[in-house]
MILUMBA-484496 format. One line per field, with one value per residue (C-alpha): x, y, z. Coordinates in steps of 0.25 Angstrom, whole numbers. Example, Ala and Ser with C-alpha at 12.3 -4.5 7.8 and 13.67 -1.06 7.14 Angstrom:
2
east <- (49	55)
north <- (-18	-4)
up <- (31	29)
//
This chain:
437
east <- (-150	-164	-170	-174	-183	-175	-183	-176	-184	-188	-186	-157	-141	-144	-160	-158	-147	-148	-154	-144	-143	-138	-126	-121	-108	-100	-90	-77	-81	-80	-71	-62	-62	-70	-59	-53	-63	-63	-75	-67	-67	-82	-86	-77	-82	-95	-92	-87	-99	-107	-100	-101	-116	-119	-107	-119	-130	-125	-122	-135	-142	-133	-137	-151	-150	-146	-157	-166	-158	-163	-178	-176	-170	-180	-192	-195	-201	-188	-178	-190	-187	-172	-173	-181	-171	-160	-169	-170	-152	-151	-159	-149	-137	-143	-153	-140	-136	-146	-138	-130	-141	-145	-131	-124	-131	-125	-134	-147	-146	-144	-154	-166	-162	-162	-170	-182	-195	-206	-209	-222	-222	-231	-221	-214	-224	-238	-243	-258	-266	-275	-264	-257	-265	-262	-258	-253	-253	-238	-234	-239	-230	-236	-241	-234	-229	-217	-216	-228	-228	-214	-219	-227	-232	-234	-236	-232	-218	-217	-208	-202	-200	-201	-186	-186	-170	-162	-163	-178	-179	-170	-170	-183	-194	-184	-192	-201	-206	-200	-208	-200	-209	-207	-196	-193	-176	-171	-173	-188	-191	-184	-191	-204	-203	-197	-209	-220	-230	-232	-248	-248	-249	-246	-248	-235	-232	-221	-222	-228	-222	-221	-209	-218	-217	-204	-205	-206	-214	-224	-225	-235	-238	-234	-222	-212	-202	-203	-204	-190	-181	-188	-182	-169	-167	-169	-160	-150	-153	-151	-137	-133	-136	-129	-116	-115	-120	-109	-97	-100	-96	-85	-70	-70	-85	-94	-102	-90	-83	-96	-95	-79	-82	-91	-79	-78	-92	-101	-98	-103	-114	-116	-116	-127	-136	-137	-141	-149	-158	-159	-162	-172	-180	-178	-178	-186	-194	-198	-195	-203	-209	-217	-223	-226	-234	-241	-243	-240	-231	-229	-219	-211	-199	-196	-213	-211	-203	-207	-191	-192	-189	-175	-173	-176	-167	-156	-158	-156	-145	-138	-139	-130	-121	-116	-116	-108	-100	-104	-110	-112	-110	-118	-105	-103	-94	-94	-90	-85	-77	-76	-90	-101	-104	-88	-86	-100	-93	-81	-89	-100	-99	-112	-119	-114	-117	-133	-132	-129	-139	-149	-144	-146	-161	-164	-158	-167	-180	-175	-173	-186	-193	-184	-190	-204	-203	-198	-211	-218	-221	-214	-210	-226	-233	-226	-230	-245	-257	-261	-246	-243	-232	-227	-227	-218	-207	-206	-208	-197	-189	-192	-189	-177	-172	-177	-168	-155	-155	-158	-144	-137	-141	-134	-120	-122	-121	-110	-103	-105	-113	-121	-133	-136	-152	-158	-169	-182	-196	-210	-214	-204	-203	-216	-228	-240	-234	-235	-247	-256	-258)
north <- (85	83	76	86	85	90	95	83	76	64	60	-29	-35	-50	-52	-40	-39	-45	-40	-30	-37	-27	-31	-24	-17	-17	-5	-12	-15	-2	0	7	9	19	26	29	33	47	55	56	40	39	49	43	29	34	39	27	19	29	25	11	12	19	11	-2	7	9	-6	-10	2	-5	-19	-12	-7	-21	-28	-16	-20	-33	-30	-21	-30	-42	-38	-49	-51	-57	-46	-36	-44	-42	-27	-27	-34	-25	-13	-18	-22	-7	-2	-8	0	11	15	12	25	33	35	45	55	66	68	69	79	72	61	68	77	63	52	58	53	38	36	47	42	42	42	44	33	38	47	37	24	19	17	12	23	19	19	29	38	49	62	70	85	86	77	80	70	59	49	55	40	44	30	30	44	51	64	70	85	87	100	106	98	90	78	69	55	49	43	39	40	44	59	60	52	61	76	74	66	63	74	80	93	92	84	72	61	60	51	45	39	32	18	21	25	10	3	9	4	-11	-11	-2	3	-5	-5	-13	-2	-8	-22	-30	-30	-22	-16	-27	-20	-30	-34	-32	-17	-16	-28	-20	-32	-35	-22	-20	-6	0	8	-3	3	15	10	3	15	21	9	11	24	23	13	18	32	25	19	33	40	30	33	46	45	32	40	53	43	38	43	58	59	69	63	60	75	80	74	75	91	90	86	76	78	84	70	63	74	68	54	55	65	54	43	51	58	43	36	47	55	49	33	34	45	45	32	24	32	39	27	21	32	33	19	22	13	25	31	18	19	8	8	1	-11	-13	-13	-1	-10	-13	3	7	-6	0	14	10	2	14	22	11	11	24	23	11	13	1	-4	-18	-15	-24	-32	-37	-26	-20	-6	-1	11	22	25	34	23	22	38	36	25	32	45	37	20	20	28	22	9	15	20	5	0	10	7	-8	-6	2	-10	-19	-12	-9	-27	-28	-20	-29	-41	-38	-35	-48	-54	-44	-33	-22	-7	-3	-15	-12	4	-1	4	-7	-13	-13	-22	-17	-3	-4	-11	3	10	2	6	21	22	15	24	37	32	27	43	49	40	45	59	55	52	64	73	63	64	79	79	91	100	88	88	75	72	70	65	70	56	56	71	75	65	73	79	67	61	75	76)
up <- (7	3	-9	-19	-33	-44	-56	-65	-75	-69	-80	-85	-88	-86	-85	-86	-75	-61	-52	-42	-28	-18	-12	2	-1	10	14	12	-2	-8	-18	-16	0	5	10	-3	-10	-15	-20	-34	-34	-32	-43	-53	-50	-52	-66	-68	-65	-73	-85	-83	-82	-93	-102	-96	-100	-115	-116	-112	-122	-132	-131	-129	-144	-147	-141	-149	-161	-163	-158	-170	-181	-174	-167	-161	-146	-141	-147	-139	-127	-130	-131	-119	-110	-117	-112	-100	-96	-103	-91	-80	-82	-87	-75	-66	-73	-68	-54	-64	-65	-57	-53	-69	-77	-90	-86	-83	-96	-103	-96	-102	-116	-109	-99	-99	-93	-94	-107	-115	-123	-133	-139	-147	-147	-149	-133	-129	-130	-116	-107	-114	-120	-130	-124	-115	-109	-107	-119	-134	-138	-128	-140	-152	-155	-164	-170	-175	-180	-190	-190	-178	-176	-161	-155	-167	-165	-178	-176	-188	-183	-196	-193	-179	-174	-162	-166	-165	-153	-146	-151	-155	-147	-133	-125	-135	-133	-118	-112	-106	-106	-122	-118	-132	-130	-120	-113	-111	-124	-129	-117	-123	-136	-132	-123	-127	-117	-103	-103	-89	-79	-66	-72	-74	-89	-96	-112	-122	-136	-144	-155	-166	-162	-168	-181	-192	-201	-190	-184	-172	-165	-180	-184	-180	-188	-179	-168	-170	-176	-163	-154	-161	-161	-146	-143	-150	-143	-129	-133	-140	-126	-117	-126	-122	-108	-107	-114	-104	-92	-98	-95	-98	-102	-99	-89	-78	-84	-76	-63	-61	-63	-50	-43	-31	-23	-35	-40	-28	-28	-43	-38	-28	-35	-45	-35	-26	-37	-44	-31	-26	-37	-49	-46	-31	-37	-52	-54	-42	-34	-43	-49	-37	-32	-45	-46	-62	-70	-80	-69	-71	-75	-87	-88	-102	-98	-83	-80	-70	-58	-64	-68	-54	-49	-57	-54	-40	-43	-50	-38	-29	-40	-38	-24	-23	-34	-41	-54	-61	-75	-85	-90	-76	-69	-59	-56	-42	-37	-28	-24	-14	-6	-2	0	10	15	19	25	32	31	39	29	16	23	23	9	3	12	5	-9	-7	0	-14	-23	-15	-17	-32	-31	-26	-36	-46	-39	-40	-55	-58	-51	-60	-51	-61	-55	-63	-55	-41	-43	-47	-38	-28	-27	-12	-13	-25	-23	-9	-18	-27	-13	-6	-19	-17	-3	-6	-16	-5	8	-1	-5	7	10	0	5	18	8	0	14	20	8	7	-6	-4	-13	-21	-25	-28	-36	-30	-36	-32	-28	-18	-13	-17	-19	-18	-32	-39	-32	-33	-20)
//
């Protein structure tokens, strides 16, 4: 089975959460014993993990919602920092949910509402004209600035934005005119509102929006009441969207029904499609290698907050969770159960050990980026042209993701999972298309 590009859109609880240290898990520790594992129980436990992950993502988003409400009630720098911390904490469980994409259509159809990127932030609020520019050949709404303009007429389309609410964001603005970069909702719209633009390029430093941008009595940036309304509506909408997906994975929920309808082998194909497509095309390619090739901080996933190292880390951890049948919840409890690892171990113990070793190597490479960020070299600094050591750390992560995907293909073949295409990326499969060579 070859890695093929699919034409799909590429679209931290205790510090935020303490960094995960990969632990070698012995064959004997699998629960239940490998010989007793059945595909049906692996699929069931996979759905149980999805239920827990999305429930945690919802809980963390509700905590973000509380922090945002406090900020808007009392727009101080301390409350702005608390909201930023809550946003980062909310990313940890959500990123671990992304392994449920690609194989589960119900998640893919929904995901663009909550995690679409990159975004043309000029649609939402004021931007620095020198760095951002004023127009785009492909996006008429590139600098619309909804916060500053209660009514707009662009390209013959009239938008009444007098009231900034969830309906305006979700039904009118999000991907307006069919342009994917017109991201009006989700984590990254909230991120932009909390941090503002990161104008540091590939030098250290994140966005520096002041708390007074939300202070109606001491307003900076203009339109503080409308900016506050936008932030509240976007945060409330994120919670609503996560409630929807959390319910889909509860017992009897639509996501579980769709998974069960695929049968035992179809369920395993769903698990491995999510793992492989996230590992290779999405995380390894679109979110990591592309930015490294271009040395472009605009290709950074969490580009306003400089939180990309953690988002990549938790994406990689989600892939590992799906293989091992493990998940550490934000309340400190742990889910363990029937796993793809145990099925592989029963069929080919050496292959299971190989897969685990590659997953651990990927987490080591992710941890190296986290460690670098804690020393001031966030992802945008690591990918800078001329930063040889930083580039090497990022490339090591790409290489580890690529290698683990190749071993996953061996697992799929061993378990009889065929006719599956994993998402690719031009940055990995056709670099000349990216570089224009």
